mmCIF file as gemmi writes it, N, C-alpha and C atoms, coordinates in Angstrom:
data_model
loop_
_atom_site.group_PDB
_atom_site.id
_atom_site.type_symbol
_atom_site.label_atom_id
_atom_site.label_alt_id
_atom_site.label_comp_id
_atom_site.label_asym_id
_atom_site.label_entity_id
_atom_site.label_seq_id
_atom_site.pdbx_PDB_ins_code
_atom_site.Cartn_x
_atom_site.Cartn_y
_atom_site.Cartn_z
_atom_site.occupancy
_atom_site.B_iso_or_equiv
_atom_site.pdbx_formal_charge
_atom_site.auth_seq_id
_atom_site.auth_asym_id
_atom_site.pdbx_PDB_model_num
ATOM 1 N N . UNK Axp A 1 ? 5.747 -2.527 -11.436 1 0 ? 1 A 1
ATOM 2 C CA . UNK Axp A 1 ? 4.535 -2.556 -12.213 1 0 ? 1 A 1
ATOM 3 C C . UNK Axp A 1 ? 4.051 -1.126 -12.441 1 0 ? 1 A 1
ATOM 4 N N . UNK Axp A 2 ? 3.507 -0.87 -13.608 1 0 ? 2 A 1
ATOM 5 C CA . UNK Axp A 2 ? 2.986 0.465 -13.939 1 0 ? 2 A 1
ATOM 6 C C . UNK Axp A 2 ? 1.799 0.795 -13.048 1 0 ? 2 A 1
ATOM 7 N N . UNK Axp A 3 ? 1.74 2.063 -12.647 1 0 ? 3 A 1
ATOM 8 C CA . UNK Axp A 3 ? 0.665 2.513 -11.765 1 0 ? 3 A 1
ATOM 9 C C . UNK Axp A 3 ? 0.389 3.976 -12.054 1 0 ? 3 A 1
ATOM 10 N N . UNK Axp A 4 ? -0.909 4.316 -12.142 1 0 ? 4 A 1
ATOM 11 C CA . UNK Axp A 4 ? -1.321 5.709 -12.338 1 0 ? 4 A 1
ATOM 12 C C . UNK Axp A 4 ? -2.232 6.071 -11.178 1 0 ? 4 A 1
ATOM 13 N N . UNK Axp A 5 ? -1.895 7.191 -10.535 1 0 ? 5 A 1
ATOM 14 C CA . UNK Axp A 5 ? -2.671 7.667 -9.396 1 0 ? 5 A 1
ATOM 15 C C . UNK Axp A 5 ? -2.549 9.18 -9.347 1 0 ? 5 A 1
ATOM 16 N N . UNK Axp A 6 ? -3.685 9.828 -9.153 1 0 ? 6 A 1
ATOM 17 C CA . UNK Axp A 6 ? -3.757 11.292 -9.19 1 0 ? 6 A 1
ATOM 18 C C . UNK Axp A 6 ? -3.146 11.778 -10.501 1 0 ? 6 A 1
ATOM 19 N N . UNK Axp A 7 ? -2.15 12.656 -10.443 1 0 ? 7 A 1
ATOM 20 C CA . UNK Axp A 7 ? -1.525 13.172 -11.664 1 0 ? 7 A 1
ATOM 21 C C . UNK Axp A 7 ? -0.221 12.477 -12.001 1 0 ? 7 A 1
ATOM 22 N N . UNK Axp A 8 ? 0.079 11.373 -11.325 1 0 ? 8 A 1
ATOM 23 C CA . UNK Axp A 8 ? 1.365 10.708 -11.506 1 0 ? 8 A 1
ATOM 24 C C . UNK Axp A 8 ? 1.223 9.375 -12.22 1 0 ? 8 A 1
ATOM 25 N N . UNK Axp A 9 ? 2.233 9.047 -12.971 1 0 ? 9 A 1
ATOM 26 C CA . UNK Axp A 9 ? 2.379 7.718 -13.557 1 0 ? 9 A 1
ATOM 27 C C . UNK Axp A 9 ? 3.766 7.246 -13.18 1 0 ? 9 A 1
ATOM 28 N N . UNK Axp A 10 ? 3.85 6.021 -12.725 1 0 ? 10 A 1
ATOM 29 C CA . UNK Axp A 10 ? 5.146 5.495 -12.315 1 0 ? 10 A 1
ATOM 30 C C . UNK Axp A 10 ? 5.061 4.007 -12.104 1 0 ? 10 A 1
ATOM 31 N N . UNK Axp A 11 ? 5.867 3.515 -11.172 1 0 ? 11 A 1
ATOM 32 C CA . UNK Axp A 11 ? 5.897 2.089 -10.878 1 0 ? 11 A 1
ATOM 33 C C . UNK Axp A 11 ? 5.8 1.876 -9.374 1 0 ? 11 A 1
ATOM 34 N N . UNK Axp A 12 ? 5.425 0.675 -9.006 1 0 ? 12 A 1
ATOM 35 C CA . UNK Axp A 12 ? 5.403 0.288 -7.598 1 0 ? 12 A 1
ATOM 36 C C . UNK Axp A 12 ? 6.567 -0.67 -7.372 1 0 ? 12 A 1
ATOM 37 N N . UNK Axp A 13 ? 7.331 -0.385 -6.346 1 0 ? 13 A 1
ATOM 38 C CA . UNK Axp A 13 ? 8.457 -1.232 -5.974 1 0 ? 13 A 1
ATOM 39 C C . UNK Axp A 13 ? 8.195 -1.804 -4.579 1 0 ? 13 A 1
ATOM 40 N N . UNK Axp A 14 ? 8.6 -3.04 -4.373 1 0 ? 14 A 1
ATOM 41 C CA . UNK Axp A 14 ? 8.452 -3.671 -3.067 1 0 ? 14 A 1
ATOM 42 C C . UNK Axp A 14 ? 9.693 -3.409 -2.223 1 0 ? 14 A 1
ATOM 43 N N . UNK Axp A 15 ? 9.462 -3.244 -0.953 1 0 ? 15 A 1
ATOM 44 C CA . UNK Axp A 15 ? 10.522 -3.095 0.039 1 0 ? 15 A 1
ATOM 45 C C . UNK Axp A 15 ? 10.003 -3.795 1.291 1 0 ? 15 A 1
ATOM 46 N N . UNK Axp A 16 ? 10.638 -3.561 2.426 1 0 ? 16 A 1
ATOM 47 C CA . UNK Axp A 16 ? 10.122 -4.14 3.663 1 0 ? 16 A 1
ATOM 48 C C . UNK Axp A 16 ? 10.37 -3.179 4.815 1 0 ? 16 A 1
ATOM 49 N N . UNK Axp A 17 ? 9.512 -3.294 5.814 1 0 ? 17 A 1
ATOM 50 C CA . UNK Axp A 17 ? 9.662 -2.484 7.018 1 0 ? 17 A 1
ATOM 51 C C . UNK Axp A 17 ? 10.689 -3.152 7.93 1 0 ? 17 A 1
ATOM 52 N N . UNK Axp A 18 ? 11.585 -2.371 8.472 1 0 ? 18 A 1
ATOM 53 C CA . UNK Axp A 18 ? 12.649 -2.909 9.321 1 0 ? 18 A 1
ATOM 54 C C . UNK Axp A 18 ? 12.128 -3.555 10.596 1 0 ? 18 A 1
ATOM 55 N N . UNK Axp A 19 ? 11.08 -2.977 11.157 1 0 ? 19 A 1
ATOM 56 C CA . UNK Axp A 19 ? 10.588 -3.43 12.46 1 0 ? 19 A 1
ATOM 57 C C . UNK Axp A 19 ? 10.074 -4.869 12.444 1 0 ? 19 A 1
ATOM 58 N N . UNK Axp A 20 ? 9.241 -5.202 11.436 1 0 ? 20 A 1
ATOM 59 C CA . UNK Axp A 20 ? 8.651 -6.543 11.415 1 0 ? 20 A 1
ATOM 60 C C . UNK Axp A 20 ? 8.866 -7.279 10.092 1 0 ? 20 A 1
ATOM 61 N N . UNK Axp A 21 ? 9.63 -6.682 9.203 1 0 ? 21 A 1
ATOM 62 C CA . UNK Axp A 21 ? 9.962 -7.271 7.905 1 0 ? 21 A 1
ATOM 63 C C . UNK Axp A 21 ? 8.739 -7.496 7.01 1 0 ? 21 A 1
ATOM 64 N N . UNK Axp A 22 ? 7.598 -6.854 7.332 1 0 ? 22 A 1
ATOM 65 C CA . UNK Axp A 22 ? 6.433 -6.975 6.463 1 0 ? 22 A 1
ATOM 66 C C . UNK Axp A 22 ? 6.68 -6.172 5.184 1 0 ? 22 A 1
ATOM 67 N N . UNK Axp A 23 ? 5.953 -6.538 4.145 1 0 ? 23 A 1
ATOM 68 C CA . UNK Axp A 23 ? 6.157 -5.932 2.828 1 0 ? 23 A 1
ATOM 69 C C . UNK Axp A 23 ? 5.646 -4.496 2.786 1 0 ? 23 A 1
ATOM 70 N N . UNK Axp A 24 ? 6.402 -3.643 2.13 1 0 ? 24 A 1
ATOM 71 C CA . UNK Axp A 24 ? 6.032 -2.245 1.907 1 0 ? 24 A 1
ATOM 72 C C . UNK Axp A 24 ? 6.005 -2 0.399 1 0 ? 24 A 1
ATOM 73 N N . UNK Axp A 25 ? 5.029 -1.242 -0.068 1 0 ? 25 A 1
ATOM 74 C CA . UNK Axp A 25 ? 4.96 -0.867 -1.478 1 0 ? 25 A 1
ATOM 75 C C . UNK Axp A 25 ? 5.241 0.615 -1.605 1 0 ? 25 A 1
ATOM 76 N N . UNK Axp A 26 ? 6.208 0.944 -2.465 1 0 ? 26 A 1
ATOM 77 C CA . UNK Axp A 26 ? 6.625 2.318 -2.7 1 0 ? 26 A 1
ATOM 78 C C . UNK Axp A 26 ? 6.26 2.697 -4.135 1 0 ? 26 A 1
ATOM 79 N N . UNK Axp A 27 ? 5.544 3.815 -4.287 1 0 ? 27 A 1
ATOM 80 C CA . UNK Axp A 27 ? 5.201 4.346 -5.609 1 0 ? 27 A 1
ATOM 81 C C . UNK Axp A 27 ? 6.267 5.358 -5.984 1 0 ? 27 A 1
ATOM 82 N N . UNK Axp A 28 ? 6.844 5.188 -7.175 1 0 ? 28 A 1
ATOM 83 C CA . UNK Axp A 28 ? 7.906 6.085 -7.61 1 0 ? 28 A 1
ATOM 84 C C . UNK Axp A 28 ? 7.751 6.437 -9.083 1 0 ? 28 A 1
ATOM 85 N N . UNK Axp A 29 ? 8.405 7.54 -9.466 1 0 ? 29 A 1
ATOM 86 C CA . UNK Axp A 29 ? 8.38 7.96 -10.866 1 0 ? 29 A 1
ATOM 87 C C . UNK Axp A 29 ? 9.161 6.948 -11.703 1 0 ? 29 A 1
ATOM 88 N N . UNK Axp A 30 ? 9.04 7.094 -12.999 1 0 ? 30 A 1
ATOM 89 C CA . UNK Axp A 30 ? 9.796 6.223 -13.919 1 0 ? 30 A 1
ATOM 90 C C . UNK Axp A 30 ? 11.301 6.358 -13.695 1 0 ? 30 A 1
ATOM 91 N N . UNK Axp A 31 ? 11.725 7.526 -13.18 1 0 ? 31 A 1
ATOM 92 C CA . UNK Axp A 31 ? 13.143 7.772 -12.907 1 0 ? 31 A 1
ATOM 93 C C . UNK Axp A 31 ? 13.578 7.295 -11.523 1 0 ? 31 A 1
ATOM 94 N N . UNK Axp A 32 ? 12.642 6.709 -10.767 1 0 ? 32 A 1
ATOM 95 C CA . UNK Axp A 32 ? 12.984 6.179 -9.455 1 0 ? 32 A 1
ATOM 96 C C . UNK Axp A 32 ? 12.822 7.148 -8.299 1 0 ? 32 A 1
ATOM 97 N N . UNK Axp A 33 ? 12.257 8.328 -8.562 1 0 ? 33 A 1
ATOM 98 C CA . UNK Axp A 33 ? 12.037 9.303 -7.481 1 0 ? 33 A 1
ATOM 99 C C . UNK Axp A 33 ? 10.794 8.901 -6.697 1 0 ? 33 A 1
ATOM 100 N N . UNK Axp A 34 ? 10.893 8.752 -5.367 1 0 ? 34 A 1
ATOM 101 C CA . UNK Axp A 34 ? 9.734 8.331 -4.576 1 0 ? 34 A 1
ATOM 102 C C . UNK Axp A 34 ? 8.61 9.363 -4.591 1 0 ? 34 A 1
ATOM 103 N N . UNK Axp A 35 ? 7.392 8.868 -4.736 1 0 ? 35 A 1
ATOM 104 C CA . UNK Axp A 35 ? 6.204 9.709 -4.681 1 0 ? 35 A 1
ATOM 105 C C . UNK Axp A 35 ? 5.467 9.472 -3.366 1 0 ? 35 A 1
ATOM 106 N N . UNK Axp A 36 ? 5.231 8.199 -3.029 1 0 ? 36 A 1
ATOM 107 C CA . UNK Axp A 36 ? 4.474 7.883 -1.813 1 0 ? 36 A 1
ATOM 108 C C . UNK Axp A 36 ? 4.725 6.447 -1.381 1 0 ? 36 A 1
ATOM 109 N N . UNK Axp A 37 ? 4.643 6.217 -0.085 1 0 ? 37 A 1
ATOM 110 C CA . UNK Axp A 37 ? 4.591 4.859 0.442 1 0 ? 37 A 1
ATOM 111 C C . UNK Axp A 37 ? 3.118 4.5 0.525 1 0 ? 37 A 1
ATOM 112 N N . UNK Axp A 38 ? 2.722 3.432 -0.165 1 0 ? 38 A 1
ATOM 113 C CA . UNK Axp A 38 ? 1.315 3.083 -0.291 1 0 ? 38 A 1
ATOM 114 C C . UNK Axp A 38 ? 0.811 2.229 0.869 1 0 ? 38 A 1
ATOM 115 N N . UNK Axp A 39 ? 1.73 1.617 1.576 1 0 ? 39 A 1
ATOM 116 C CA . UNK Axp A 39 ? 1.375 0.733 2.675 1 0 ? 39 A 1
ATOM 117 C C . UNK Axp A 39 ? 1.8 1.358 3.991 1 0 ? 39 A 1
ATOM 118 N N . UNK Axp A 40 ? 1.396 0.711 5.082 1 0 ? 40 A 1
ATOM 119 C CA . UNK Axp A 40 ? 1.751 1.202 6.404 1 0 ? 40 A 1
ATOM 120 C C . UNK Axp A 40 ? 2.02 -0.003 7.307 1 0 ? 40 A 1
ATOM 121 N N . UNK Axp A 41 ? 2.949 0.168 8.229 1 0 ? 41 A 1
ATOM 122 C CA . UNK Axp A 41 ? 3.225 -0.839 9.23 1 0 ? 41 A 1
ATOM 123 C C . UNK Axp A 41 ? 2.439 -0.463 10.481 1 0 ? 41 A 1
ATOM 124 N N . UNK Axp A 42 ? 1.728 -1.425 11.046 1 0 ? 42 A 1
ATOM 125 C CA . UNK Axp A 42 ? 0.934 -1.179 12.246 1 0 ? 42 A 1
ATOM 126 C C . UNK Axp A 42 ? 1.535 -1.966 13.399 1 0 ? 42 A 1
ATOM 127 N N . UNK Axp A 43 ? 2.375 -1.307 14.161 1 0 ? 43 A 1
ATOM 128 C CA . UNK Axp A 43 ? 3.106 -1.969 15.237 1 0 ? 43 A 1
ATOM 129 C C . UNK Axp A 43 ? 2.165 -2.637 16.236 1 0 ? 43 A 1
ATOM 130 N N . UNK Axp A 44 ? 1.079 -1.969 16.617 1 0 ? 44 A 1
ATOM 131 C CA . UNK Axp A 44 ? 0.154 -2.534 17.604 1 0 ? 44 A 1
ATOM 132 C C . UNK Axp A 44 ? -0.628 -3.724 17.059 1 0 ? 44 A 1
ATOM 133 N N . UNK Axp A 45 ? -0.91 -3.738 15.769 1 0 ? 45 A 1
ATOM 134 C CA . UNK Axp A 45 ? -1.68 -4.822 15.163 1 0 ? 45 A 1
ATOM 135 C C . UNK Axp A 45 ? -0.799 -5.997 14.756 1 0 ? 45 A 1
ATOM 136 N N . UNK Axp A 46 ? 0.499 -5.755 14.65 1 0 ? 46 A 1
ATOM 137 C CA . UNK Axp A 46 ? 1.398 -6.797 14.164 1 0 ? 46 A 1
ATOM 138 C C . UNK Axp A 46 ? 1.387 -6.844 12.653 1 0 ? 46 A 1
ATOM 139 N N . UNK Axp A 47 ? 2.196 -7.716 12.068 1 0 ? 47 A 1
ATOM 140 C CA . UNK Axp A 47 ? 2.243 -7.793 10.608 1 0 ? 47 A 1
ATOM 141 C C . UNK Axp A 47 ? 0.915 -8.285 10.033 1 0 ? 47 A 1
ATOM 142 N N . UNK Axp A 48 ? 0.621 -7.911 8.795 1 0 ? 48 A 1
ATOM 143 C CA . UNK Axp A 48 ? -0.614 -8.396 8.181 1 0 ? 48 A 1
ATOM 144 C C . UNK Axp A 48 ? -0.533 -9.906 7.937 1 0 ? 48 A 1
ATOM 145 N N . UNK Axp A 49 ? -1.678 -10.56 7.759 1 0 ? 49 A 1
ATOM 146 C CA . UNK Axp A 49 ? -1.663 -11.997 7.45 1 0 ? 49 A 1
ATOM 147 C C . UNK Axp A 49 ? -0.885 -12.27 6.157 1 0 ? 49 A 1
ATOM 148 N N . UNK Axp A 50 ? -0.394 -13.491 5.969 1 0 ? 50 A 1
ATOM 149 C CA . UNK Axp A 50 ? 0.322 -13.824 4.732 1 0 ? 50 A 1
ATOM 150 C C . UNK Axp A 50 ? -0.499 -13.471 3.494 1 0 ? 50 A 1
ATOM 151 N N . UNK Axp A 51 ? 0.158 -12.868 2.52 1 0 ? 51 A 1
ATOM 152 C CA . UNK Axp A 51 ? -0.5 -12.486 1.27 1 0 ? 51 A 1
ATOM 153 C C . UNK Axp A 51 ? -1.294 -11.205 1.355 1 0 ? 51 A 1
ATOM 154 N N . UNK Axp A 52 ? -1.174 -10.509 2.483 1 0 ? 52 A 1
ATOM 155 C CA . UNK Axp A 52 ? -1.959 -9.283 2.688 1 0 ? 52 A 1
ATOM 156 C C . UNK Axp A 52 ? -1.046 -8.091 2.985 1 0 ? 52 A 1
ATOM 157 N N . UNK Axp A 53 ? -1.629 -6.907 2.889 1 0 ? 53 A 1
ATOM 158 C CA . UNK Axp A 53 ? -0.948 -5.651 3.197 1 0 ? 53 A 1
ATOM 159 C C . UNK Axp A 53 ? -1.908 -4.736 3.932 1 0 ? 53 A 1
ATOM 160 N N . UNK Axp A 54 ? -1.347 -3.758 4.659 1 0 ? 54 A 1
ATOM 161 C CA . UNK Axp A 54 ? -2.137 -2.66 5.196 1 0 ? 54 A 1
ATOM 162 C C . UNK Axp A 54 ? -1.901 -1.466 4.284 1 0 ? 54 A 1
ATOM 163 N N . UNK Axp A 55 ? -2.964 -0.915 3.711 1 0 ? 55 A 1
ATOM 164 C CA . UNK Axp A 55 ? -2.844 0.223 2.794 1 0 ? 55 A 1
ATOM 165 C C . UNK Axp A 55 ? -3.205 1.509 3.523 1 0 ? 55 A 1
ATOM 166 N N . UNK Axp A 56 ? -2.38 2.529 3.324 1 0 ? 56 A 1
ATOM 167 C CA . UNK Axp A 56 ? -2.624 3.863 3.868 1 0 ? 56 A 1
ATOM 168 C C . UNK Axp A 56 ? -3.46 4.638 2.857 1 0 ? 56 A 1
ATOM 169 N N . UNK Axp A 57 ? -4.718 4.936 3.226 1 0 ? 57 A 1
ATOM 170 C CA . UNK Axp A 57 ? -5.636 5.625 2.31 1 0 ? 57 A 1
ATOM 171 C C . UNK Axp A 57 ? -6.175 6.902 2.949 1 0 ? 57 A 1
ATOM 172 N N . UNK Axp A 58 ? -5.342 7.616 3.678 1 0 ? 58 A 1
ATOM 173 C CA . UNK Axp A 58 ? -5.751 8.874 4.302 1 0 ? 58 A 1
ATOM 174 C C . UNK Axp A 58 ? -4.696 9.931 4.013 1 0 ? 58 A 1
ATOM 175 N N . UNK Axp A 59 ? -5.044 11.169 4.326 1 0 ? 59 A 1
ATOM 176 C CA . UNK Axp A 59 ? -4.149 12.309 4.166 1 0 ? 59 A 1
ATOM 177 C C . UNK Axp A 59 ? -3.662 12.389 2.713 1 0 ? 59 A 1
ATOM 178 N N . UNK Axp A 60 ? -2.371 12.498 2.513 1 0 ? 60 A 1
ATOM 179 C CA . UNK Axp A 60 ? -1.832 12.632 1.149 1 0 ? 60 A 1
ATOM 180 C C . UNK Axp A 60 ? -2.044 11.373 0.309 1 0 ? 60 A 1
ATOM 181 N N . UNK Axp A 61 ? -2.381 10.249 0.921 1 0 ? 61 A 1
ATOM 182 C CA . UNK Axp A 61 ? -2.604 8.986 0.195 1 0 ? 61 A 1
ATOM 183 C C . UNK Axp A 61 ? -4.075 8.741 -0.125 1 0 ? 61 A 1
ATOM 184 N N . UNK Axp A 62 ? -4.936 9.692 0.164 1 0 ? 62 A 1
ATOM 185 C CA . UNK Axp A 62 ? -6.364 9.497 -0.082 1 0 ? 62 A 1
ATOM 186 C C . UNK Axp A 62 ? -6.605 9.126 -1.547 1 0 ? 62 A 1
ATOM 187 N N . UNK Axp A 63 ? -7.364 8.057 -1.752 1 0 ? 63 A 1
ATOM 188 C CA . UNK Axp A 63 ? -7.682 7.593 -3.107 1 0 ? 63 A 1
ATOM 189 C C . UNK Axp A 63 ? -6.784 6.485 -3.608 1 0 ? 63 A 1
ATOM 190 N N . UNK Axp A 64 ? -5.701 6.189 -2.897 1 0 ? 64 A 1
ATOM 191 C CA . UNK Axp A 64 ? -4.77 5.17 -3.385 1 0 ? 64 A 1
ATOM 192 C C . UNK Axp A 64 ? -5.387 3.772 -3.327 1 0 ? 64 A 1
ATOM 193 N N . UNK Axp A 65 ? -6.215 3.498 -2.332 1 0 ? 65 A 1
ATOM 194 C CA . UNK Axp A 65 ? -6.837 2.181 -2.24 1 0 ? 65 A 1
ATOM 195 C C . UNK Axp A 65 ? -7.687 1.904 -3.474 1 0 ? 65 A 1
ATOM 196 N N . UNK Axp A 66 ? -8.522 2.856 -3.847 1 0 ? 66 A 1
ATOM 197 C CA . UNK Axp A 66 ? -9.369 2.681 -5.034 1 0 ? 66 A 1
ATOM 198 C C . UNK Axp A 66 ? -8.509 2.462 -6.283 1 0 ? 66 A 1
ATOM 199 N N . UNK Axp A 67 ? -7.435 3.216 -6.425 1 0 ? 67 A 1
ATOM 200 C CA . UNK Axp A 67 ? -6.554 3.067 -7.593 1 0 ? 67 A 1
ATOM 201 C C . UNK Axp A 67 ? -5.904 1.683 -7.617 1 0 ? 67 A 1
ATOM 202 N N . UNK Axp A 68 ? -5.461 1.194 -6.468 1 0 ? 68 A 1
ATOM 203 C CA . UNK Axp A 68 ? -4.849 -0.14 -6.41 1 0 ? 68 A 1
ATOM 204 C C . UNK Axp A 68 ? -5.858 -1.231 -6.783 1 0 ? 68 A 1
ATOM 205 N N . UNK Axp A 69 ? -7.098 -1.072 -6.309 1 0 ? 69 A 1
ATOM 206 C CA . UNK Axp A 69 ? -8.15 -2.032 -6.646 1 0 ? 69 A 1
ATOM 207 C C . UNK Axp A 69 ? -8.462 -1.967 -8.136 1 0 ? 69 A 1
ATOM 208 N N . UNK Axp A 70 ? -8.62 -0.764 -8.686 1 0 ? 70 A 1
ATOM 209 C CA . UNK Axp A 70 ? -8.947 -0.599 -10.106 1 0 ? 70 A 1
ATOM 210 C C . UNK Axp A 70 ? -7.862 -1.155 -11.015 1 0 ? 70 A 1
ATOM 211 N N . UNK Axp A 71 ? -6.598 -1.062 -10.595 1 0 ? 71 A 1
ATOM 212 C CA . UNK Axp A 71 ? -5.498 -1.618 -11.38 1 0 ? 71 A 1
ATOM 213 C C . UNK Axp A 71 ? -5.4 -3.137 -11.23 1 0 ? 71 A 1
ATOM 214 N N . UNK Axp A 72 ? -6.153 -3.703 -10.304 1 0 ? 72 A 1
ATOM 215 C CA . UNK Axp A 72 ? -6.13 -5.144 -10.105 1 0 ? 72 A 1
ATOM 216 C C . UNK Axp A 72 ? -4.948 -5.628 -9.279 1 0 ? 72 A 1
ATOM 217 N N . UNK Axp A 73 ? -4.325 -4.737 -8.521 1 0 ? 73 A 1
ATOM 218 C CA . UNK Axp A 73 ? -3.161 -5.11 -7.712 1 0 ? 73 A 1
ATOM 219 C C . UNK Axp A 73 ? -3.545 -5.669 -6.352 1 0 ? 73 A 1
ATOM 220 N N . UNK Axp A 74 ? -4.726 -5.267 -5.833 1 0 ? 74 A 1
ATOM 221 C CA . UNK Axp A 74 ? -5.172 -5.74 -4.524 1 0 ? 74 A 1
ATOM 222 C C . UNK Axp A 74 ? -6.678 -5.961 -4.54 1 0 ? 74 A 1
ATOM 223 N N . UNK Axp A 75 ? -7.127 -6.76 -3.574 1 0 ? 75 A 1
ATOM 224 C CA . UNK Axp A 75 ? -8.557 -6.946 -3.298 1 0 ? 75 A 1
ATOM 225 C C . UNK Axp A 75 ? -8.811 -6.339 -1.923 1 0 ? 75 A 1
ATOM 226 N N . UNK Axp A 76 ? -9.783 -5.451 -1.831 1 0 ? 76 A 1
ATOM 227 C CA . UNK Axp A 76 ? -10.125 -4.814 -0.561 1 0 ? 76 A 1
ATOM 228 C C . UNK Axp A 76 ? -11.025 -5.748 0.231 1 0 ? 76 A 1
ATOM 229 N N . UNK Axp A 77 ? -10.556 -6.201 1.383 1 0 ? 77 A 1
ATOM 230 C CA . UNK Axp A 77 ? -11.339 -7.112 2.226 1 0 ? 77 A 1
ATOM 231 C C . UNK Axp A 77 ? -12.483 -6.405 2.935 1 0 ? 77 A 1
ATOM 232 N N . UNK Axp A 78 ? -12.428 -5.079 2.986 1 0 ? 78 A 1
ATOM 233 C CA . UNK Axp A 78 ? -13.419 -4.305 3.726 1 0 ? 78 A 1
ATOM 234 C C . UNK Axp A 78 ? -13.071 -4.174 5.201 1 0 ? 78 A 1
ATOM 235 N N . UNK Axp A 79 ? -12.054 -4.906 5.628 1 0 ? 79 A 1
ATOM 236 C CA . UNK Axp A 79 ? -11.63 -4.837 7.025 1 0 ? 79 A 1
ATOM 237 C C . UNK Axp A 79 ? -10.733 -3.624 7.231 1 0 ? 79 A 1
ATOM 238 N N . UNK Axp A 80 ? -11 -2.862 8.295 1 0 ? 80 A 1
ATOM 239 C CA . UNK Axp A 80 ? -10.205 -1.69 8.623 1 0 ? 80 A 1
ATOM 240 C C . UNK Axp A 80 ? -9.572 -1.884 9.992 1 0 ? 80 A 1
ATOM 241 N N . UNK Axp A 81 ? -8.307 -1.48 10.091 1 0 ? 81 A 1
ATOM 242 C CA . UNK Axp A 81 ? -7.546 -1.625 11.32 1 0 ? 81 A 1
ATOM 243 C C . UNK Axp A 81 ? -7.279 -0.234 11.882 1 0 ? 81 A 1
ATOM 244 N N . UNK Axp A 82 ? -7.793 0.063 13.076 1 0 ? 82 A 1
ATOM 245 C CA . UNK Axp A 82 ? -7.576 1.386 13.666 1 0 ? 82 A 1
ATOM 246 C C . UNK Axp A 82 ? -6.091 1.652 13.925 1 0 ? 82 A 1
ATOM 247 N N . UNK Axp A 83 ? -5.684 2.86 13.613 1 0 ? 83 A 1
ATOM 248 C CA . UNK Axp A 83 ? -4.332 3.308 13.911 1 0 ? 83 A 1
ATOM 249 C C . UNK Axp A 83 ? -4.414 4.796 14.238 1 0 ? 83 A 1
ATOM 250 N N . UNK Axp A 84 ? -4.408 5.117 15.503 1 0 ? 84 A 1
ATOM 251 C CA . UNK Axp A 84 ? -4.594 6.511 15.911 1 0 ? 84 A 1
ATOM 252 C C . UNK Axp A 84 ? -6.003 6.97 15.579 1 0 ? 84 A 1
ATOM 253 N N . UNK Axp A 85 ? -6.11 8.092 14.862 1 0 ? 85 A 1
ATOM 254 C CA . UNK Axp A 85 ? -7.408 8.66 14.501 1 0 ? 85 A 1
ATOM 255 C C . UNK Axp A 85 ? -7.91 8.2 13.135 1 0 ? 85 A 1
ATOM 256 N N . UNK Axp A 86 ? -7.165 7.314 12.493 1 0 ? 86 A 1
ATOM 257 C CA . UNK Axp A 86 ? -7.517 6.843 11.15 1 0 ? 86 A 1
ATOM 258 C C . UNK Axp A 86 ? -7.533 5.318 11.139 1 0 ? 86 A 1
ATOM 259 N N . UNK Axp A 87 ? -7.86 4.751 9.981 1 0 ? 87 A 1
ATOM 260 C CA . UNK Axp A 87 ? -7.881 3.302 9.835 1 0 ? 87 A 1
ATOM 261 C C . UNK Axp A 87 ? -7.148 2.896 8.572 1 0 ? 87 A 1
ATOM 262 N N . UNK Axp A 88 ? -6.363 1.828 8.673 1 0 ? 88 A 1
ATOM 263 C CA . UNK Axp A 88 ? -5.684 1.264 7.51 1 0 ? 88 A 1
ATOM 264 C C . UNK Axp A 88 ? -6.571 0.171 6.922 1 0 ? 88 A 1
ATOM 265 N N . UNK Axp A 89 ? -6.518 0.01 5.617 1 0 ? 89 A 1
ATOM 266 C CA . UNK Axp A 89 ? -7.297 -1.015 4.933 1 0 ? 89 A 1
ATOM 267 C C . UNK Axp A 89 ? -6.479 -2.297 4.838 1 0 ? 89 A 1
ATOM 268 N N . UNK Axp A 90 ? -7.081 -3.412 5.219 1 0 ? 90 A 1
ATOM 269 C CA . UNK Axp A 90 ? -6.446 -4.71 5.038 1 0 ? 90 A 1
ATOM 270 C C . UNK Axp A 90 ? -6.823 -5.214 3.639 1 0 ? 90 A 1
ATOM 271 N N . UNK Axp A 91 ? -5.83 -5.466 2.816 1 0 ? 91 A 1
ATOM 272 C CA . UNK Axp A 91 ? -6.07 -5.915 1.45 1 0 ? 91 A 1
ATOM 273 C C . UNK Axp A 91 ? -5.323 -7.219 1.179 1 0 ? 91 A 1
ATOM 274 N N . UNK Axp A 92 ? -5.825 -7.967 0.208 1 0 ? 92 A 1
ATOM 275 C CA . UNK Axp A 92 ? -5.155 -9.164 -0.269 1 0 ? 92 A 1
ATOM 276 C C . UNK Axp A 92 ? -4.398 -8.789 -1.533 1 0 ? 92 A 1
ATOM 277 N N . UNK Axp A 93 ? -3.131 -9.177 -1.603 1 0 ? 93 A 1
ATOM 278 C CA . UNK Axp A 93 ? -2.332 -8.89 -2.796 1 0 ? 93 A 1
ATOM 279 C C . UNK Axp A 93 ? -2.786 -9.79 -3.947 1 0 ? 93 A 1
ATOM 280 N N . UNK Axp A 94 ? -3.054 -9.165 -5.096 1 0 ? 94 A 1
ATOM 281 C CA . UNK Axp A 94 ? -3.4 -9.919 -6.305 1 0 ? 94 A 1
ATOM 282 C C . UNK Axp A 94 ? -2.242 -9.897 -7.303 1 0 ? 94 A 1
ATOM 283 N N . UNK Axp A 95 ? -1.238 -9.103 -7.02 1 0 ? 95 A 1
ATOM 284 C CA . UNK Axp A 95 ? -0.075 -8.977 -7.898 1 0 ? 95 A 1
ATOM 285 C C . UNK Axp A 95 ? 1.185 -9.071 -7.053 1 0 ? 95 A 1
ATOM 286 N N . UNK Axp A 96 ? 2.189 -9.715 -7.611 1 0 ? 96 A 1
ATOM 287 C CA . UNK Axp A 96 ? 3.485 -9.768 -6.942 1 0 ? 96 A 1
ATOM 288 C C . UNK Axp A 96 ? 4.314 -8.59 -7.444 1 0 ? 96 A 1
ATOM 289 N N . UNK Axp A 97 ? 4.74 -7.775 -6.525 1 0 ? 97 A 1
ATOM 290 C CA . UNK Axp A 97 ? 5.553 -6.599 -6.839 1 0 ? 97 A 1
ATOM 291 C C . UNK Axp A 97 ? 6.984 -6.924 -6.472 1 0 ? 97 A 1
ATOM 292 N N . UNK Axp A 98 ? 7.898 -6.576 -7.354 1 0 ? 98 A 1
ATOM 293 C CA . UNK Axp A 98 ? 9.325 -6.83 -7.091 1 0 ? 98 A 1
ATOM 294 C C . UNK Axp A 98 ? 10.038 -5.574 -6.672 1 0 ? 98 A 1
């Protein structure tokens, strides 16, 4: 699916984390070059509930949550899951990414 964030335009591709097989979203250029992993796996919290993802919205990913919401790809539940010194956002998927 088309996605614009910061100065990049590209697509989001679905993958999965090896540890728990939860869904991962990868943002890449139109040519397939990876830009950022938009989600995060939280080993201590376990996989997200069905139909949900943990979004990484800190450090180099700051602002990605707002962009995903504005594009209509996710709904922000407002729930935050602590992971170290930061928190991941629990979101509901509104779009199926392939």
